[in-house]
N, C-alpha and C positions, 0 to 999 in steps of 0.2 A: 345427826341423822343416821350416820353409819352405826353408831353405838345403839341407837334405838332399834334399828333393823336387826342387828346382831342379837340383841336380847329377845326380840320378838321371835326370831327363828329358834333360839334356845328354848323359849317358852313352849313353842309348838312341839319340840322334841320331848320336853318334860311331860306335856299333856298326853302325847301319843304313847310314851313309855309308862307313865304312871297310872293312867286311867284304867287299864285292865286290872292292875293290882288293887286299886281302890274298889272297883266294882266287885272283884272276887272277895275282898274282905267284907264288903257290905252284904253280899249274897250269902256268905257263910254264917251270918248272925241273923238271917231272916228265915221265916217259915217258907216251906216249899211252895205253897199255894201263892203266897205274896210275891215270890220271885217270878213265878210263871205269869201271873196276872199283871204285875207292874214291875217289870225287870229293871227299869231305870229310875225307880223311886228310892228315896233314902229309907233306911230301916225305921219302921214304926216303933219297934222295941227290940231289945237284944235277946236272942234266943241261943242258949248254949247247948241245946240238945243235939245239934249237928256235930259239935266237937265231941260230945260224949259218945255218940254213935261211932265216930271215927276211931277214937281211942280204944273202944271196946271190941270192935269187929275187925279192924284193919291190922291188928298185930303191930301197931306202930311203935310201941314201946321197945319190943325186941329188935325191930328193924332199925330204930334209932341207935340202939347200942351197937348193933353190927356195923352200921355206917360209921359211927364214931371210932370203933376199933380199927376198921379197915382204913379209913381216911387218916386217922391219927398216926398209925404205924407207917403207912405208905408215905404220908407227907413228911414225917421226920426223916425217914430213910432217904427219900428223894432229895430233901434239902441237904442232908449231910453228904451224900455221895456227889451231888452236883456242885456243892461248895468246894469240896476237896479237888475235884477234877477241874473246875473253873480256875481255882487258884494256881494249879499246876500249869494250865494252859496260858495263864496271864503273866505269872511271875517267875516260873522256872524255865530252865533251858534243858532240853533233852532231844535226842535224835527222833525224828518222825513226828514231832509235836503237831505241825500243821496238818499233816495227813490224818493223824488220829483225830484231830479236832473236826476236820471235814467229814470223817466217818460218823462222828456223833451227830453232826448237823444233818447228815443224810437221813437220819431217823425222822426228821421233820417232814421229809418229802414222801414218806411211805404212809398211805392211809392205814390207820390202826386197825380198821375192821377187816382188812384183808388177811390179818393174822388170826382171826377167830378160829378157823378150822385147825391150823397147825397148833395153836395154843390149847385147843380142846383135846387134841390127841396127846399133846405133851403132858397135860395135866391128868389124863386118864390113867386107867390101870396099866396100860402098855407103856406108859412113860414114867413120870415122877409119882403118879398115884396120889396127887394132892387135890383132886377135884372134890368139891363140896367141903372145902376148908377155907379159912381166911387166907392162907398162903396162895391159893389159886388166883385170888384177886390182887393181893399185895404185890406179887412179882410183876405182873403186867402193868399195874398202876405206876410202880417205881420206874420200870423200864421206859415207858412212854413219856414220863415226866422229865427224864434226864435231858433230852436235847434242848428244849426251850429253856430249861432252868440253867443249863451250862452256858447257853448263849447270853442270857441276861446277866448272870453273875460274872462271867468273864469280862464283860465290858465294865462292870462296876469295879472289879479288882484291878483292872488295867489302869483305871483313872487315879489310883492311889499314888501319891508322889513317891518316887524312888528314894528320895532322901529319908523318908520315914522308915522304909525297909532297911536301908543301910544303917541308920542310927540304931535300930533294933538289933541288927546283927553285931554291931560294935559292942552293944551292951551284953552280948552273949546269947542272943536268941537264935535258935535253929530255924529251919524253914517252917516247922510246926509252930514255933513260938511267934514268928512273924505272922503266920496265918491267924492264930488264935488271939493274939494281943494287939495286932495292928489292922489286919484286913477285915476281920469280922466286926469289930466295933465301928469302923468307918463305913461299912457297907450294910448297915442294918436296914435302911430303906429298901435296898435291892433284895436282901434276904427275906424281908417281910412280904415284898411283892411276890416273890417266888412261892413262899409258903401259902399265901392266900390264894394265888392263882391255882396252884395245884390242889388245894383243899376244895375249892369250888368245882373244879373239873372232876375230881374224884367223887365228890358228894352227889353230883348229878349223873354219873355214869350209869348206863343201863344195859347196853348190849353185852359187855363182858360178864356182868353180874348175872344176866339171864342165861348165858351159855355155860358158865363155869360153876354156878351154884344152883343146885336143884332142891336141896333140903330147905324146908320152910323155916326152920329155926335159924338159918344163916342168911336169909334174905335181907338185902339192904333196903334202904328207904325207897328208892325208885321202884323196886320190885313190889314192895308193900303197897305203894301208891297205885301201881298198875293193877294189882289184884283187887284192890278196893274199888277202883274205877270199873273193873269188869263186873263186880257184884252189885254196885250201887250207881252205875253210870246214868240211870234214868232219873236220879235225884240230883238236881243241879245244886241245891244248897249244901248237901252233904259232900258232893264232889269238891265244891269250893272250899269247904272246911278242911278236907283232906289236903288240898293244895296249899292252904294257909299253913298247916302244920309242917308240910314239907319245905316250904320256901322260907319260913321264918329264920332258921339258922343262917341261910345265905344272906338274907337282908341284914341281919345283925352283924355278921362278920364284915360285910362290905361297909356298913354304916360306921362301924368302929374303926375300920382300918383304911378308909378311903384316902386319907392323907398319906399314909405309907405307900399305897399303890401309886399315887400320882408322883410322889417323890422318887420312888424306885424306878418308874418308867422313864422319868426325865433325868435321872442321875447320869452325869457325863455328857448330856446334850449340849451344855454351855460351859465355856471356860472363862474364868475371870481374867 
């Protein structure tokens, strides 16, 4: 009976979380009149005109490229920097290590949006003069991703047996060799978790992109979606098609990497 109740509760969560996505997908392939007259009916036929309108008028192609560039560069940089720092905090000894680690964690306590005005001034002509460039987004994205990434990876690196690191050093490996040949292969689930988590966060980010990027050619996907919704918000089916285009990469990434996410979040939770 306990198992039945547990599965029933999980089924309710599945329906509550999945139904809006299913309805959005069905509405995207229906005619506008059919959606308004019978919003909860199944599609009578598949209409691709809504997606054609989205791809032609919403500048989604350029926005997709911008999001891929910004999220790709930011994700790789955040993963590399956080992995190096986490390995140092977990495996190396140096003065002030705990204080420095707490300073990194303090970044998780600061709401990121309170930094919008300072970052806007810093990126402007009076500062670094990088506003309306990819770097205006890459810098903040990397900086705000470091605290949680270091926290996750530090726990994963700390769980590696010391005997493995000692054996690598006996074989002639330096600290970099231990990191690259021992820590990284054994911590792939945690590294995948950090990479996926940062990618999803950066892909959906809106406020910094709206503030630091004004040129239409550099707009990311959330900005393109916002602009499209403002121009075509009265059309439910076209808005749903735009949402499907925007959410598809997120669903694909999570579907393909959900095992890595679960393994990475539970790494080190149990000891044999």
